[in-house]
Every structure is written in C-alpha cells, then in structure tokens.
C-alpha positions in Angstrom: 0.0 0.0 0.0 1.6 3.3 -1.2 0.2 6.7 -0.5 1.1 10.3 -0.8 -0.5 13.6 0.4 -2.5 15.6 -2.1 -1.3 18.8 -0.6 -1.2 19.0 3.1 -2.0 16.8 6.1 -5.5 17.9 7.1 -5.3 16.1 10.4 -3.1 18.9 11.6 -5.4 21.7 10.3 -8.1 23.8 11.9 -11.4 22.0 11.4 -13.1 25.3 10.8 -11.2 25.9 7.6 -10.7 22.3 6.4 -13.9 22.0 4.3 -13.2 25.3 2.5 -9.7 24.1 1.6 -10.7 20.6 0.5 -13.4 22.0 -1.8 -11.1 24.5 -3.4 -8.6 21.7 -4.1 -11.4 19.8 -5.9 -12.2 22.7 -8.2 -14.9 24.5 -6.3 -14.1 28.2 -6.7 -16.7 29.5 -4.2 -17.3 26.8 -1.6 -19.9 28.8 0.3 -21.9 29.3 -2.9 -21.6 25.7 -3.8 -22.5 24.4 -0.3 -25.7 26.5 -0.2 -27.4 26.2 -3.6 -30.7 27.9 -4.5 -33.1 28.2 -7.4 -31.1 30.9 -9.1 -28.5 28.3 -10.0 -31.0 26.6 -12.4 -30.8 27.6 -16.0 -33.8 28.6 -18.0 -35.3 25.7 -20.0 -35.8 28.0 -22.9 -32.0 28.2 -23.5 -32.3 24.8 -25.3 -32.5 25.5 -29.1 -35.5 23.4 -29.7 -37.3 23.5 -26.4 -40.1 25.8 -27.7 -40.6 23.4 -30.6 -40.7 20.4 -28.3 -43.3 22.0 -26.0 -45.4 22.9 -29.1 -45.3 19.4 -30.5 -46.6 17.9 -27.3 -49.3 20.5 -26.9 -50.5 20.3 -30.5 -50.7 16.5 -30.1 -52.7 16.5 -26.9 -55.2 19.1 -28.2 -56.3 16.4 -30.7 -58.5 13.6 -29.2 -57.5 10.0 -29.1 -53.8 10.5 -30.1 -51.3 7.8 -29.2 -48.3 8.9 -27.2 -45.4 6.5 -26.4 -42.6 7.1 -23.9 -39.5 5.1 -24.7 -37.8 4.2 -21.4 -34.0 3.6 -21.6 -32.3 0.7 -19.9 -30.6 2.3 -16.9 -31.5 4.2 -13.8 -31.3 7.6 -15.6 -33.6 6.2 -18.3 -36.1 4.9 -15.8 -36.3 8.1 -13.8 -36.4 10.4 -16.9 -39.1 8.1 -18.4 -41.1 8.4 -15.1 -40.7 12.2 -15.1 -42.3 12.5 -18.6 -45.0 9.9 -17.7 -45.9 11.9 -14.6 -46.1 15.1 -16.6 -48.5 13.4 -19.0 -50.5 12.1 -16.1 -50.6 15.6 -14.6 -51.9 17.2 -17.8 -54.8 14.7 -17.7 -54.7 13.9 -21.4 -57.5 12.9 -23.7 -54.8 11.0 -25.6 -53.7 7.4 -25.0 -50.4 7.2 -23.2 -48.2 4.2 -23.0 -44.5 3.4 -22.5 -42.0 1.0 -24.0 -39.4 -0.9 -21.9 -36.5 -2.6 -23.6 -36.2 -6.3 -22.8 -32.4 -6.1 -22.6 -29.8 -3.3 -22.4 -30.8 -1.7 -25.7 -30.7 2.1 -25.9 -32.9 4.6 -27.7 -35.4 3.9 -30.4 -36.0 0.2 -31.5 -38.4 0.5 -34.4 -40.1 -2.9 -34.0 -41.1 -1.9 -30.4 -43.0 1.2 -31.5 -46.7 0.5 -32.2 -47.7 1.3 -35.8 -50.5 3.8 -34.8 -48.2 6.0 -32.7 -48.7 9.7 -33.2 -45.9 10.9 -30.9 -42.9 9.3 -29.3 -41.0 10.9 -26.5 -37.4 9.6 -25.9 -35.7 10.8 -22.8 -32.0 9.9 -22.1 -31.3 8.6 -25.6 -32.0 8.9 -29.3 -30.2 12.0 -30.5 -28.1 10.3 -33.1 -30.7 7.9 -34.6 -31.5 9.9 -37.7 -32.2 6.8 -39.7 -34.9 5.7 -37.2 -36.2 9.3 -37.0 -36.8 9.5 -40.7 -38.6 6.2 -40.8 -40.9 7.3 -38.0 -41.5 10.7 -39.5 -42.3 9.2 -42.8 -45.0 7.2 -41.0 -46.5 10.5 -39.6 -45.1 9.9 -36.1 -43.8 13.0 -34.4 -40.7 12.8 -32.2 -39.4 14.6 -29.1 -35.8 13.7 -28.0 -34.7 14.7 -24.5 -31.1 13.6 -24.3 -27.7 14.4 -22.9 -25.4 12.2 -25.0 -23.1 13.6 -27.7 -24.7 13.8 -31.1 -22.6 11.8 -33.5 -24.7 12.7 -36.5 -24.0 16.4 -37.4 -26.6 16.4 -40.2 -29.7 17.5 -38.3 -31.5 18.9 -41.4 -34.9 17.1 -41.5 -36.2 19.1 -44.4 -40.0 18.8 -44.7 -40.1 17.1 -41.3 -38.3 19.8 -39.4 -41.5 20.9 -37.5 -42.3 17.3 -36.5 -39.1 16.5 -34.6 -37.5 18.4 -31.7 -34.0 17.4 -30.3 -33.5 18.9 -26.9 -29.9 18.0 -25.8 -27.8 19.4 -23.0 -24.6 19.0 -25.2 -25.7 21.8 -27.5 -23.6 25.0 -27.4 -26.4 27.3 -26.1 -27.1 25.4 -22.9 -24.6 26.2 -20.1 -24.7 22.9 -18.3 -23.2 20.0 -20.4 -23.3 17.7 -17.4 -27.1 17.4 -17.1 -28.4 13.8 -17.2 -31.4 12.6 -19.2 -33.5 13.0 -16.1 -32.3 16.6 -15.8 -33.2 17.3 -19.4 -36.7 15.7 -18.8 -37.1 18.0 -15.8 -36.3 21.1 -17.9 -38.9 20.0 -20.4 -41.5 19.7 -17.7 -40.5 23.2 -16.4 -40.9 24.7 -19.9 -44.3 23.0 -20.5 -45.5 24.0 -17.0 -44.4 27.6 -17.5 -46.0 27.8 -20.9 -49.4 26.2 -20.0 -49.8 26.9 -16.3 -49.3 23.3 -15.1 -47.8 22.8 -11.6 -44.5 20.9 -11.3 -44.7 18.2 -8.6 -41.9 18.4 -6.1 -41.4 14.6 -6.4 -40.0 15.2 -9.9 -36.9 16.8 -8.3 -36.4 13.6 -6.3 -36.5 11.5 -9.4 -34.1 13.9 -11.2 -31.7 13.7 -8.3 -31.6 9.9 -8.6 -31.0 10.1 -12.4 -28.2 12.7 -12.1 -26.3 10.8 -9.3 -26.9 7.3 -10.7 -25.5 8.5 -14.1 -22.4 9.9 -12.4 -22.9 13.5 -13.5 -20.4 16.1 -12.3 -21.9 17.8 -9.2 -19.4 20.6 -9.3 -21.8 22.1 -11.8 -24.1 24.4 -9.8 -27.3 23.5 -11.6 -26.7 19.8 -10.9 -25.9 20.6 -7.2 -29.1 22.6 -6.8 -31.3 20.0 -8.4 -29.8 17.1 -6.3 -29.7 19.2 -3.1 -33.4 20.1 -3.7 -34.3 16.6 -4.8 -32.9 14.9 -1.7 -35.5 16.8 0.4 -38.3 15.2 -1.6 -37.1 11.6 -1.8 -39.2 10.8 1.2 -42.3 11.5 -1.0 -41.2 8.6 -3.2 -42.5 5.5 -1.3 -40.5 3.0 -3.4 -37.2 4.9 -3.4 -37.4 5.9 0.3 -38.2 2.3 1.4 -35.2 1.1 -0.5 -33.1 3.6 1.4 -34.6 2.6 4.8 -34.0 -1.0 4.0 -30.3 -0.2 3.3 -30.0 1.6 6.6 -31.1 -1.5 8.6 -32.4 -0.3 12.0 -32.5 3.4 11.3 -36.3 4.2 11.0 -36.1 7.6 9.3 -32.8 8.1 7.6 -32.1 11.4 5.9 -31.6 10.6 2.2 -28.1 11.3 0.9 -26.1 11.3 -2.3 -24.4 8.2 -1.1 -27.9 6.5 -0.6 -28.6 7.0 -4.3 -25.2 5.7 -5.5 -25.0 2.8 -3.1 -28.6 1.7 -2.5 -31.1 3.0 -5.1 -28.9 2.7 -8.2 -27.7 -0.9 -7.6 -31.2 -2.1 -6.7 -32.9 -0.8 -9.8 -29.9 -1.9 -12.0 -30.2 -5.4 -10.6 -33.7 -5.6 -12.0 -32.7 -4.0 -15.3 -29.9 -6.6 -15.7 -31.7 -9.8 -14.4 -35.4 -9.1 -14.0 -38.1 -10.4 -16.2 -40.0 -8.0 -18.4 -42.9 -8.2 -15.9 -40.6 -7.2 -13.1 -39.1 -4.3 -15.1 -42.6 -3.0 -15.7 -43.4 -3.3 -12.0 -40.3 -1.3 -11.0 -41.1 1.4 -13.5 -44.7 1.6 -12.3 -43.4 1.9 -8.7 -41.7 5.2 -9.8 -45.1 6.5 -11.0 -47.8 5.1 -8.9 -46.1 3.5 -5.9 -49.1 3.2 -3.5 -51.6 1.3 -5.8 -52.4 -2.3 -4.7 -51.0 -5.2 -6.6 -51.1 -9.0 -6.1 -47.9 -10.2 -4.4 -45.9 -13.1 -5.6 -44.0 -13.5 -2.4 -43.6 -17.0 -1.0 -46.3 -18.1 1.4 -48.8 -15.4 0.3 -52.5 -16.2 0.2 -54.1 -16.4 -3.2 -55.0 -13.0 -4.4 -53.2 -11.2 -1.5 -52.6 -7.6 -2.3 -49.9 -5.2 -1.1 -48.8 -1.7 -2.0 -46.9 -1.6 -5.3 -43.8 -0.1 -3.6 -43.6 -3.0 -1.1 -43.7 -5.5 -3.9 -41.1 -3.5 -5.9 -38.7 -3.4 -2.9 -39.0 -7.1 -2.4 -38.2 -8.1 -6.0 -35.3 -5.7 -6.0 -33.8 -7.4 -2.9 -34.3 -10.8 -4.5 -32.7 -9.6 -7.8 -29.7 -8.3 -5.8 -29.3 -11.8 -4.2 -29.6 -13.5 -7.6 -27.0 -11.1 -9.0 -24.5 -11.9 -6.2 -25.0 -15.6 -6.8 -24.6 -15.2 -10.6 -21.5 -13.1 -10.2 -19.9 -15.7 -7.9 -20.8 -18.5 -10.3 -19.3 -16.7 -13.2 -16.1 -16.0 -11.2 -15.8 -19.7 -10.5 -16.3 -20.5 -14.2 -13.6 -18.1 -15.3 -11.1 -19.2 -12.7 -11.6 -22.9 -13.6 -10.8 -22.1 -17.3 -8.1 -19.5 -16.9 -4.6 -19.9 -15.5 -3.7 -16.6 -13.8 0.0 -16.3 -13.2 1.7 -14.0 -10.7 3.5 -12.1 -13.5 0.4 -11.7 -15.7 -0.4 -7.9 -15.9 -3.9 -8.4 -17.4 -6.7 -11.0 -17.2 -8.3 -11.7 -20.5 -11.2 -14.1 -20.8 -13.3 -14.9 -23.9 -16.7 -16.6 -23.2 -16.9 -18.7 -26.3 -19.4 -21.1 -24.8 -21.7 -18.2 -23.6 -21.7 -19.5 -20.1 -21.5 -16.2 -18.3 -24.4 -13.8 -17.5 -23.0 -11.0 -19.7 -25.5 -8.4 -18.4 -23.2 -8.7 -15.3 -19.9 -8.5 -17.1 -19.0 -5.2 -15.5 -19.7 -6.5 -12.0 -17.8 -9.7 -12.7 -14.8 -7.8 -14.0 -14.8 -5.5 -11.0 -14.8 -8.5 -8.7 -11.9 -10.1 -10.5 -10.1 -6.7 -10.4 -10.5 -6.6 -6.6 -9.3 -10.2 -6.2 -6.3 -10.0 -8.5 -5.4 -6.3 -8.6 -4.9 -6.0 -12.3 -6.9 -5.0 -15.4 -9.7 -7.4 -16.5 -11.1 -7.9 -20.0 -14.2 -10.1 -20.4 -15.4 -10.7 -24.0 -17.8 -12.8 -26.0 -18.3 -13.5 -29.7 -20.2 -10.8 -31.5 -21.1 -10.3 -35.2 -21.9 -6.9 -36.8 -22.2 -6.3 -40.5 -20.8 -9.7 -41.2 -17.6 -8.8 -39.2 -16.8 -11.2 -36.4 -15.7 -9.5 -33.2 -15.2 -10.1 -29.5 -17.1 -7.6 -27.3 -17.4 -7.0 -23.6 -16.2 -5.1 -20.6 -12.9 -3.8 -19.3 -12.2 -2.8 -15.7 -8.9 -1.4 -14.4 -7.4 1.0 -11.9 -5.2 4.0 -11.8 -1.6 3.2 -10.9 1.8 4.9 -11.5 2.6 5.2 -15.2 -1.0 4.3 -16.3 -3.2 7.4 -16.3 -5.8 6.1 -18.8 -6.3 2.5 -19.7 -9.0 3.2 -22.3 -6.8 5.5 -24.4 -4.0 2.9 -24.2 -6.2 0.1 -25.5 -8.0 2.3 -28.1 -4.6 2.8 -29.8 -4.0 -0.9 -30.5 -4.7 -2.2 -34.0 -7.9 -4.3 -34.3 -9.8 -2.4 -31.7 -13.3 -1.5 -33.2 -14.8 -0.1 -30.0 -13.6 1.6 -26.8 -16.3 3.6 -25.2 -16.7 4.7 -21.6 -14.5 5.9 -18.8 -10.7 5.7 -18.3 -10.8 2.5 -16.3 -14.4 1.2 -17.0 -15.5 0.9 -20.6 -16.9 -1.3 -23.3 -14.5 -3.0 -25.7 -14.8 -4.5 -29.2 -11.9 -6.3 -31.0 -11.9 -7.9 -34.4 -11.5 -11.7 -34.0 -8.8 -12.0 -36.6 -6.8 -9.3 -34.9 -7.3 -10.7 -31.4 -4.0 -12.7 -31.0 -1.9 -9.6 -32.0 -4.1 -7.4 -29.9 -3.5 -9.6 -26.8 0.3 -9.7 -27.4 0.5 -6.0 -28.0 -1.5 -5.2 -24.8 0.6 -7.5 -22.7 3.8 -5.8 -23.9 2.4 -2.4 -23.2 1.5 -3.4 -19.6 4.7 -5.4 -19.0 6.5 -2.9 -16.9 3.4 -1.5 -15.0 3.3 -2.4 -11.3 -0.2 -3.3 -10.4 0.7 -4.9 -7.1 0.9 -1.7 -5.1 -1.8 0.9 -5.2 -0.9 4.6 -5.0 -3.5 6.5 -3.0 -3.6 10.3 -3.0 -4.7 11.1 0.6 -5.7 14.1 2.6 -5.0 12.9 6.1 -2.2 10.7 7.7 -2.1 10.0 11.4 -1.6 7.3 14.0 -4.9 5.8 14.9 -4.9 7.3 18.4 -4.0 10.8 17.2 -7.0 11.3 14.9 -8.5 14.8 14.8 -12.2 13.8 15.2 -13.5 17.2 14.1 -11.7 17.0 10.8 -12.7 13.3 10.3 -16.4 14.2 10.8 -16.1 16.9 8.1 -14.7 14.3 5.8 -17.5 11.9 6.6 -20.4 14.2 5.4 -22.2 12.1 2.8 -24.1 15.0 1.2 -20.9 17.0 0.5 -18.8 14.5 -1.3 -19.9 13.3 -4.7 -18.7 12.7 -8.3 -16.3 15.5 -9.2 -15.9 16.4 -5.6 -14.4 13.2 -4.4 -14.5 12.1 -0.8 -11.1 12.5 1.0 -9.0 9.5 1.7 -7.3 9.0 5.1 -4.5 6.8 6.3 -4.5 5.5 9.9 -1.4 3.7 11.1 -0.3 1.3 13.9 -3.8 0.0 14.7 -3.6 -2.9 17.2 -6.5 -5.3 16.5 -7.7 -6.0 20.0 -11.2 -4.8 20.6 -13.0 -6.1 17.5 -16.1 -7.8 16.1 -16.1 -10.4 13.3 -19.2 -10.1 11.1 -20.9 -11.6 8.0 -22.5 -15.0 7.3 -19.1 -16.3 6.3 -17.2 -14.3 9.0 -15.6 -12.3 6.2 -16.0 -8.7 7.7 -14.1 -7.1 10.5 -15.0 -4.1 12.8 -12.3 -2.6 15.1 -13.3 -0.4 18.0 -10.8 2.4 18.4 -12.7 3.9 21.4 -14.1 7.1 19.8 -14.6 5.6 16.3 -14.6 2.3 14.4 -12.6 0.9 11.5 -14.5 -1.4 9.2 -13.0 -3.9 6.7 -15.3 -5.7 4.3 -14.4 -9.0 2.6 -11.2 -9.9 4.5 -11.6 -13.6 5.4 -7.8 -14.0 5.6 -7.7 -11.5 8.5 -10.7 -12.9 10.3 -9.2 -16.4 10.1 -6.0 -15.1 11.8 -8.0 -13.6 14.6 -10.1 -16.8 15.1 -6.8 -18.6 15.3 -5.5 -16.3 18.0 -2.9 -14.6 15.8 -3.2 -10.8 16.6 -1.7 -8.2 14.3 -1.5 -4.5 13.7 -2.8 -2.6 10.7 -2.1 0.4 8.5 -5.2 1.3 6.6 -6.5 3.7 3.9 -10.2 4.5 3.5 -13.1 6.9 3.7 -14.8 8.3 6.8 -18.6 7.9 7.2 -21.2 8.2 9.9 -23.2 5.0 10.8 -26.0 5.7 13.3 -24.2 8.7 14.7 -20.9 6.7 15.1 -17.8 7.8 13.2 -16.2 5.0 11.2 -13.5 4.6 8.6 -14.4 2.2 5.8 -11.2 0.6 4.6 -10.1 0.5 1.0 -6.7 -1.1 1.4 -4.4 -2.2 4.2 -1.0 -3.4 5.2 -0.5 -6.1 7.8 2.1 -5.4 10.5 3.6 -7.2 13.5 1.4 -7.0 16.6 2.1 -4.3 19.2 -0.3 -4.3 22.2 -2.1 -1.1 23.0 -0.9 0.4 26.3 -2.3 3.0 28.7 0.1 5.5 27.1 -1.7 5.1 23.9 -4.9 6.2 25.6 -3.2 9.2 27.3 -1.1 10.4 24.4 
C-alpha cells in the first residue's frame, strides 16, 4: 500500500477551515456558494435551441383527441427516472390521448423501431435517441412526431430534416447554447417539464426533483456544476415522498427508522437495486419497477412465497421485495461466473492483465462489468471479459474492461484504443466497453501485454488528505470528511491513512465471517471482505494494521471504511496510547 499527500495533512489543520480548503482543491471556486445552492442556479429551460418546438409538438398532439403517445424508457436508472418524469407530466396534464411506454427487454438504448406501435402519433425519448437519424426519418415518414430529451453527444452532425423539421425536436444538453453540459437525461426531462408548465400553467410536482436527483447521481454526472448541485440538493428533500425509493433507502440503513436521504444512498442503494432488475429481471418485473416510480401506492397482487391467493400489497412494497431478490440472484450469478472463469483460466503472478473470452456463452453478460470489478478486486490487475459478436458480417469479440489508476498508467481506455484491431472503446478511463476484431485478437493480446509489461499493479498509489496514528486522529476533521451530502462525483471524498492500529477490541461479522469491525474507542474501523484477516483472529494470531479508507457516519458513530491495508507485527495497546 503506497500513499502520498494531495497537498497537506489535514489532520493537523483547523477544522473550521478544512472544508473550504478541501473543496477548493477539488475545483470549487466558491465553496460557500456551492454548499448553499438555491433556485437561481437553475438555468432557463428556454436556453435549449428546440425546447419551444418540443413543447409545441406535445401541446399540439394532446389538443387532438385519441392520439397515441409512447414514452421510450432507456435501460438504466437515468432512463427509468427520466421516463417516469415524462410519464408523470402526461398524467398531470390529464390527457384525452392514450399514453403508453416501452421498456427494452435487454440493455438496448434509444429507439428500437419494431417496439413502436404502428399507430403511434408521438414518441418521447428521454435519455437517448439524438443520433438515430435513420430511425427518426422512418418514423417521421409514418407520420409519427418525435421529441428527443437527451444528454449524450450527437454523433450525427446532419440535423436537417427538411419537410419534417417541425415534426421533430431534439433537446440535448450538449448543444452549445445550454450552459450545463453535465445534465443527465432526467435533468433534461425536468427542464422540459418546467418549460411546459411555465407555458401552459401546469404545476411541477416536487417529487420530480427527487426522481431527477436519482438520475443525475446514478448516471455519475459532475456535481461541481451548480445547476446539478441545486437539483440534487433540492431533490434529496423530496425523496421521502417517493415511497418506493425511500423504502429502498430505509432497507439499506437497517435499523434506522427515518434516515435522511443522501447522495451516497442514491449511489450505493437506489442505483444498484434498480440496476439489478434491469440486468436480471423479467419483463414483468421491469414494468413493475417502472410503475413503482409513477404510482407506488396502488395495490397489486404479491408473488411472495407463502402469500395467500389474491393477496394484495402496495406496489412499492412488492417492488422493494423483488429488488432485494434480484440483488441476491445477482450476487449468486457473479460468484458462479467467477468460478467458471477461474476454472478455465490460469492466472500467473506475473500476468499484468486477465483476458477471458466466453466462447461457450456460459456467463451472464449483463453482469460483465460487475464480474470484471470482482476479478479486479481479487487480483489487482486489469480485467477484460469478452464474448463473440457479429456486426455487418464482421466477427468480433465484445465485452467489458475494468482497471485502476496506478503509476505510469493514467488512462487504460486510451492505451487500448490505440491498439490495432480495436473496433470499439467507449466509456470511462478504467471502466469501458471494448470491441476487438476476432482475426486481430492474437496480435491485440500480445500488444496489450507488452504495453503493460512494466506496469506495477501490485501496489496501489493512494492520494490522501490525512495521515495519522490511529490514536491521534482529529475527530472534528474526520467528521467533516464523513459528510455524505458534500462529497460526490467530481468532488471526491477525502481518503485518510491511519497507522499502527492494534487489532484488540474487534467484532467479526458476516454470514461467512468475512467482515471485521475494530473499535478504536471514539470511532470504528470497518473492513469488508477480509476472510484472511478474520481467520487469523479466530486462530488467536493478533496483528497491527495500517489502513487507507473513507470516513462515514453510521448511526451517529464515526467510522473509517477501509479501501486497502498493510499487515504489521502485533504491538499491544498500552495505557500510554490512551493518554497520548
């Protein structure tokens, strides 16, 4: 475990000035302004080039009786929340038109023509669809109007629709006129609702801000952007109005009856639960989850084991139950896939990358990212999981890549994208989708291994903001670093290093005794998934630890959740440790 200070050791700083300094280091020019957002930070929805046209297209459609409107729901959390926002607007308007929605059976994105009913008069596509000009023209030619509410880059620069120009509106936060290019699909959907409401005197339900906050955080949008910060800050206050989402949060907080929703709750509880259904759920379950975002309190028949025939429960309760079950199935499927990969792959100590091709299609590839992450955590080196894929009669391997930042490797995606035979490399620096031509795969593999040959993956380099002995921790500073609603994507939570921790007063947890909690008198240190350490303790082999991790608050108790650790010879804590 290697670490170095970002700038200074905040353990030695005045707690009153620590937050201001940490935020400035993370690119926040005015911390006070950022910490206290207000409505003035929100941009006018009319700054979008085609917002006025989009509003007009919807209003012209609903003025005509018995028109068919279809909302296309994209296959991720941002897609589900943005689809719910538009559906709730249409419900609020109390249309005379017929409104329905389309959910993709898999991980498809945007418009899938065969899923659109032939008699559709208007489709609304939040969180996708900007670059699908071919699909647009086919729909327009069939007299179907289109509203796109997207935030992805438009790869097709030819947006001239000729005679159809008044029948399609593309509202996209990437356009030059809109100041916030980090708005998610749910954010663009909210701006559309605001514009329509302003134009036609419709009220905007506060719950829409809660849905938008979930979409923005789950899609990992930059919260240094003031508009995003305001929407999320505002939305967290209204998450309690969302029975389904708030029950998920409460379930994740165990015994805490009324937790205050946080950014962390969205990223660690809401997002993973809904994604589990999107990845593994049946089409019926996906529809149930989406309906739970719109009408959570209606009664539905439950399918829980032991229920009486015809027994009804509120929709949000059923949705939470199937989410929990999907999470369990997901964990089981990931573990099974890991066993399959390890049984077929010889991983040597000097291998600097793990590459696995699922030629027999045995893996659950909707989980490829999760599987790759698990292997990365186990073996501490980049992981590439692929399966055969055919496009335009060209045979490829496609799948997921996961890696980590280490010395001399600032961006794995850019490194791989420069190798001959790579047809696709899309995503983040260390988490992205990959496509490789099959005929080029042997040379691709050899080239990649040579590029990674001298990279040391065995030792992580952590950039930290606090270093101290465990018994000299500045608790006030640590509590500042623990605030869940401050730290977020773009404003990363500080890392801290605590040294010389004697493992004496501890608790072993988990159904497989794989977790460890160490009591350090005024705070706890928590290590997840460390069966090797718990086995030593069970065998009466004490040790000391140096750890790096993030502070958090669990039921009013400060704790450090460990990211990495070094094992050290045992030194018993003495009374002098307590005094000094």
